[in-house]
N, C-alpha and C positions, 0 to 999 in steps of 0.2 A: 218254328220259323221266326226270323227276325220281324219285329213289329215296326210299322211306320207310325211314329208318334208325333204329334204336334206339340210344340212348346207352349206352356202357359204364357199369356201375354198380359200386360207388358212385362218384359224381363227385368230382373233385378241385377245388382252388381255385387261383387265381393261376397259371393254365397259359398258357404261351407257345408258339406255333408259330412257330419261328424262320425258316422258309422255306416259302412256298407260292405258288400261282398262282391265287388266288381270283378274279382278273379273267378267268380263262380262260372261253372260250365254253361249256365243259362245265358251268358253273354258271349259265348265263343263265336257265334256266327256274325255278330255285329258290334263287337266291343269298341272298335274305333269309331264307328258312327254314333254309338251311344255316348261316348266321351265328347265328341264334337257337338252333339245336341246339347249336352250339359254346358259345355263352355260357351256356346252361342247364347244360352239363356242366363249367363252370369255366374255359373258355378266355377269357382277358381281353385278349390281344393277339396279333395275327397280322402277320407280315411278308409283304407281297404284292410279288412281283417282276413288275413290269410298268410301263412308262413311256408307253404308248400310249393310256392312258385318263386322264381328268381326275382327278388325285389328290385335289383338294379334294372333289369329289362322292363319290368312293369312300370317303374318310374319314368324311364326313357320314353316308353310308348305313350304314357299319359301326357308327359310334357310335350311331346310332338303334337298331341291333340289339344293342347291348351290348358291342361289340368296339372296341378301340383298334387301328386299322389303321395299320401302319408301312410306308411305301412304299420300294422299292428300284428304281433305274434303272440299266440297263446293257445293252450289246449282247452277246448270247450268242455264243459261239464258232461256233455254227452259222451265224450271220449276219455273220461277219467279212468276207465278200466284199463286202458292201454297207456296210461300216463308214463309209467317207468320205461316202457318200450319206446315211446315217442319223445321222451325228454331230451335225448341227445340231439335230435333234429331241431328241437326248439332252442336249445343252447347254441347250436351252430348258427341259427338265424339271428339270435340276439348278439352273438359274437361278431357278426358281420357289420354291425353298426348301421344297418340300413333300416332298422325298425325303431319307431318313436314311441311305442306304447306296448305294454304287455296286456294282451286281451284278444278275444274276449274270454274272460275267466269267471268262475263263480259257481252257482248252484242252480240246478233245474230239477225241482221236485214234482214237476208236472208230468214229464215223460219218464223220468227215472231210468234212462237208458244205461246209466252206470249206477252201482249201489251208492247209497247216500254217504256212507263212510269214505268211499273212495273219492267221491266228488269233493268232500270236505278236505281230505288230505291233499289232493291235487290243487285245490284252491289256495290253501294256506302256503303250500310250497311255492306256488307261482307269485303270491304276494311277496314272499321273501326274495324271489328272483327280481321282482320290480325294484326292490330296495338295492339289491346287489348291482343291478345294471343302471340304477338311477333313472328309471322310467316311470311314468304314470300308468295307471291301470284302467282298462275298460271292463266294467262289471256286468255280468249276465246274472239275473235273478228272476226266476219264475216259480211262483208259488212256494217261495223260500224266504219271504221277507224277514222273518224274525231271525233265522239262522244267519242269513247273509249279513244283516246289520250287526249282529252280535260279533261275528268274525271280523268285520271291518272296523268296528268300534275298538276291539281289542288291539287289532293291528295298528290302527292310528295312534293309540295311546303309547305303544312301544316303539313307534317309528316317527314320532311327531316331527314334521318339517323336514323329512329326508330329502325333499327336492328344493328346500330353501323356503324362506318365509313368505315369498310372494306367489308360490305355485301350489295349486291344489293337488292332492294325491291321485285324483282320477275322476272318472265319469261313471254314472249309473246309466248304462246303455238301455234304450227303450224302456224308460221308467214307466211302471204300470201301477205303482202304489198310490196311496192317497196323499193329501196335502200335508198331513201330520208327519208321515214318513219322509216325504220330500224335505220338510224342514229339518228333520233330524239329520238327514244326510248332508244337507247344506251346512248345518252347524259343525259337522265333522270336517267340512271342507270340500266335499264332493260337488261336482256339477251334475245337473239333472238333464239328461238327453231326451228330448221329445221326438217321438216317431210319428208316422202317419196314423197310428192308432188313435191319436188325439182327435183326428177329424171324423172318426166313425160316429154315426148318429147315436149308437147305443153306448158310447163310452161315457162313463160317469165320473171317473176320477180326474182325467186330464184337464178339463177346464179350471177346476179349483186349483190344481197344482200350478198351472200356468199363471193364473191370476195372483196367487199368493206367493210365488217364488220371485225373487229379484231377478231381473233380466240379466244381471251380471253372473248368475249361476245357472243359466239355461243354455243348452246346445240344441241344434236341430239336426235330425238324421233321417235317413230313409230305411236302413237295414236292407237295402236292395240286394237281391231281387224279391224280397218278401215285404209284407205289410204295406201294400200300395195305399196311399191316402185317397180320400174323396177329393175330386169326383172321378177318379181313375180306377177304382176298385174293379177287379176282374182282369186288369192288365198286369203284365210283369212290371214290378217296380224298378226304378232306376234313379240315379242322382238328380235328374232334372226335376223330379217331383218333390224334392225338398223345398222348392219354392212354395208349394201349396201349404206345407206345414208351417213355413215361416210366415206366410200371409195369415194363417189361422192364429198363430201366436200373437201377431200384431193386432189382429181384430180384438182378441180377448183382452190384451193389455192396453188397448187404446193408443197404439203408437204406429208410426209408418212402418210398412214391411221392410223398407230399406234400412231403417234404424235397427230392426231386429236382425236383418242379415249382417249388418256391420258389427253389431254387438256380439252375436253368437260366433261370428268369425274371430273376433278379438278374444273371446273367451277360450276358444280352442287354441289359438296361438299362444296365449298365456299358459294354458295347461301344459302344452308341449314344450314350453320354454323357448319358443321360436321368436319371442319379442326381445331377447337379450342381445 
C-alpha cells in the first residue's frame, strides 16, 4: 500500500538523487505523489535506472510533478546470462537519445545470479557501448572490488578522455569500499556515489570515505526503493530521503548541507555534460 511519509525539515534546495529506480513497480500506486513529495522538499533532479519503460513518457510525467528525470540504460550483472538476448532492446534505448548514462553495469559476486565470466563479458561490452554512444557509466560492484577496478583501470587507459578533458567517465554507484579504494577510483576520474548505507550505525567504511574524498568527487543517491537511510530504515526508500544522506555528508565534512546539495548537484551535471 502507498505510504504516507513526512518530509524531513527544513527542506534543502537544488537537491539531486544521483541513482534510483523510481520506475520500480514498488512506486506504481503512488509515483506521482512520491515525486511531488520529493519536489516539495527540494529535489530537482533524479537519475532513474531503467530502460524497459518509455523514457519520453517518464520524463514528461516527472516534469509535470516538478522533477527533471535523467534516464540511465544498462543491463545489470544479475541479468548478464541473457545479455545477448536483451542487447537489442538496450541498443534501441540508447539509439533513442533519451538516455544520458549507461548503467547500471558491472559485477556482482555476492549473489552470482549470472556466471562470473558472463558478467565480465557483459560489463566490458557495455563499457565499449558507453564510448560508442559518448555516455558516462554507472558502475555496480558488490564483493567484486578487485576485478571491477582492474577492468575499469584497463578501460580508462585505452579510452582516456573519451568524453573530453573536463568530464569524468562515470560514477561508482552505492560505493561500499574503503577510503583507499575510493581514492584509486577518484584518481581514475570516477565520482563516488554515497547511498543511505553510509548512515547505518554499523557501517565502517563510509565515514572515512566521505571525510577523505574531495567534495568535488562525491555524489548522493538513494537507490530507491532500496537502502533506506537512517532514521527511516524499515520504510520504502524514495528520493526525498537523499536529504538525510546529504545532511550526513555535510556533518562529517563540516560543511552546510546546502553546500553539499549544491556541490553534488553540480558534480552530476558536470558528469552528464549538462553544464555545456
